[in-house]
VEXMARVO-289319 format. One record per residue: residue in three letters; x, y, z of N, C-alpha, C, O in turn. Coordinates in steps of 0.2 Angstrom, whole numbers, padded with zeros to 4 digits, always signed. Last residue first. Layout:
ALAXYZXYZXYZXYZ ...
end
This chain:
UNK+0751+0381+0497+0757+0376+0495+0760+0372+0501+0764+0369+0500 UNK+0742+0390+0501+0740+0383+0500+0745+0378+0498+0744+0372+0497 UNK+0748+0402+0501+0747+0399+0507+0745+0392+0507+0745+0388+0512 UNK+0748+0405+0488+0754+0403+0490+0753+0400+0497+0757+0395+0499 UNK+0735+0410+0486+0737+0404+0483+0743+0401+0485+0744+0395+0486 UNK+0735+0422+0492+0731+0417+0495+0733+0410+0492+0732+0405+0495 UNK+0744+0429+0483+0746+0428+0490+0742+0422+0493+0745+0418+0497 UNK+0735+0430+0472+0742+0427+0472+0744+0425+0479+0747+0419+0480 UNK+0724+0437+0477+0723+0430+0475+0730+0426+0474+0730+0420+0476 UNK+0731+0449+0480+0728+0445+0486+0727+0438+0483+0728+0433+0487 UNK+0735+0453+0467+0740+0451+0473+0737+0447+0478+0740+0443+0481 UNK+0723+0455+0461+0728+0450+0458+0733+0448+0464+0734+0442+0465 UNK+0718+0465+0469+0715+0459+0469+0719+0453+0466+0719+0448+0469 UNK+0728+0475+0466+0727+0473+0472+0724+0466+0473+0726+0462+0477 UNK+0725+0477+0452+0731+0475+0454+0731+0472+0461+0734+0467+0462 UNK+0712+0482+0453+0713+0476+0449+0720+0473+0451+0720+0467+0453 UNK+0714+0494+0460+0710+0489+0463+0711+0482+0459+0711+0477+0463 UNK+0722+0501+0450+0725+0499+0457+0721+0494+0460+0723+0489+0463 UNK+0713+0502+0440+0718+0498+0439+0721+0496+0445+0724+0490+0446 UNK+0696+0502+0447+0702+0505+0444+0707+0500+0443+0707+0494+0445 UNK+0680+0495+0441+0686+0494+0445+0692+0499+0442+0693+0499+0436 UNK+0668+0493+0436+0670+0500+0437+0677+0500+0441+0678+0506+0444 UNK+0671+0478+0428+0666+0483+0429+0669+0490+0430+0673+0492+0426 UNK+0679+0467+0426+0682+0472+0429+0677+0478+0431+0679+0482+0435 UNK+0670+0456+0421+0676+0455+0425+0679+0461+0429+0680+0460+0435 UNK+0660+0463+0414+0658+0458+0419+0664+0457+0424+0663+0456+0430 UNK+0668+0470+0405+0664+0474+0409+0662+0469+0415+0662+0471+0421 UNK+0674+0459+0398+0678+0464+0401+0674+0468+0407+0677+0469+0412 UNK+0663+0454+0392+0667+0450+0397+0671+0454+0401+0672+0453+0407 UNK+0659+0464+0383+0654+0462+0389+0658+0458+0394+0657+0459+0400 UNK+0670+0464+0375+0668+0470+0379+0663+0468+0385+0664+0471+0390 UNK+0671+0451+0369+0676+0454+0374+0674+0460+0378+0675+0460+0384 UNK+0661+0439+0367+0660+0446+0367+0665+0449+0372+0663+0450+0378 UNK+0667+0425+0357+0664+0428+0363+0663+0436+0362+0665+0438+0356 UNK+0683+0422+0349+0676+0421+0350+0673+0424+0356+0677+0427+0360 UNK+0695+0422+0336+0693+0423+0343+0685+0421+0343+0682+0419+0338 UNK+0701+0421+0324+0696+0426+0325+0694+0427+0332+0691+0432+0333 UNK+0717+0416+0319+0711+0414+0323+0707+0421+0324+0710+0426+0325 UNK+0728+0419+0312+0723+0416+0308+0717+0414+0312+0712+0412+0309 UNK+0737+0424+0322+0735+0429+0317+0729+0426+0312+0726+0430+0309 UNK+0741+0413+0329+0736+0417+0331+0733+0422+0327+0728+0424+0327 UNK+0752+0408+0322+0746+0404+0321+0740+0409+0324+0734+0408+0321 UNK+0762+0417+0326+0760+0416+0319+0753+0413+0318+0749+0415+0314 UNK+0763+0414+0339+0761+0421+0337+0759+0421+0329+0754+0424+0327 UNK+0767+0401+0339+0760+0403+0342+0758+0410+0339+0752+0411+0338 UNK+0780+0403+0334+0775+0399+0330+0768+0400+0333+0763+0401+0329 UNK+0786+0411+0344+0784+0414+0337+0780+0409+0333+0776+0412+0329 UNK+0786+0402+0354+0783+0408+0355+0781+0411+0348+0775+0413+0347 UNK+0793+0390+0349+0786+0390+0352+0783+0396+0352+0777+0397+0349 UNK+0802+0392+0334+0802+0392+0341+0794+0392+0343+0790+0394+0339 UNK+0803+0391+0320+0802+0397+0323+0802+0398+0331+0803+0403+0334 UNK+0806+0377+0317+0809+0383+0314+0809+0390+0317+0813+0394+0317 UNK+0798+0370+0326+0805+0368+0325+0809+0374+0322+0815+0376+0324 UNK+0786+0375+0325+0789+0375+0331+0796+0374+0330+0800+0378+0334 UNK+0783+0372+0311+0783+0379+0313+0787+0380+0320+0791+0384+0321 UNK+0784+0358+0311+0789+0362+0307+0789+0370+0309+0795+0372+0310 UNK+0773+0355+0319+0780+0353+0321+0785+0357+0317+0790+0359+0320 UNK+0763+0360+0311+0764+0363+0318+0771+0361+0320+0775+0366+0323 UNK+0764+0351+0300+0765+0358+0299+0766+0362+0306+0771+0366+0306 UNK+0761+0339+0306+0767+0340+0303+0769+0347+0302+0774+0350+0303 UNK+0747+0341+0310+0752+0339+0315+0759+0341+0312+0764+0343+0316 UNK+0741+0344+0298+0742+0349+0303+0747+0348+0308+0751+0352+0310 UNK+0742+0332+0292+0745+0338+0289+0746+0343+0294+0752+0346+0294 UNK+0734+0324+0300+0741+0323+0300+0745+0329+0297+0751+0330+0299 UNK+0722+0330+0298+0725+0330+0305+0732+0329+0305+0736+0332+0309 UNK+0720+0327+0285+0721+0334+0287+0724+0334+0294+0728+0339+0295 UNK+0728+0313+0278+0722+0316+0282+0724+0323+0285+0730+0324+0286 UNK+0737+0315+0263+0736+0313+0270+0730+0316+0273+0728+0321+0271 UNK+0736+0310+0247+0734+0315+0251+0733+0312+0258+0729+0308+0259 UNK+0749+0306+0236+0745+0303+0242+0743+0309+0246+0747+0312+0249 UNK+0750+0307+0219+0751+0310+0225+0746+0307+0231+0740+0307+0229 UNK+0759+0300+0205+0753+0299+0210+0755+0303+0217+0761+0302+0219 UNK+0762+0303+0189+0764+0305+0195+0758+0304+0200+0753+0307+0199 
end
């Protein structure tokens, strides 16, 4: 019996397609994310982004950015 080993990129493409088809996009992504470790320094990035801001300040900033984006439409 002879087995043809496909290139890994092709195996990955087929595997992703099966996951998406069988689980749907959201659950396929959830499944795949459990195998990634991430990167960067979350705590440092969070501090740089949000610093000493309160939740209310962050929400207000998001709303302002969202509203200003609508003006450009």
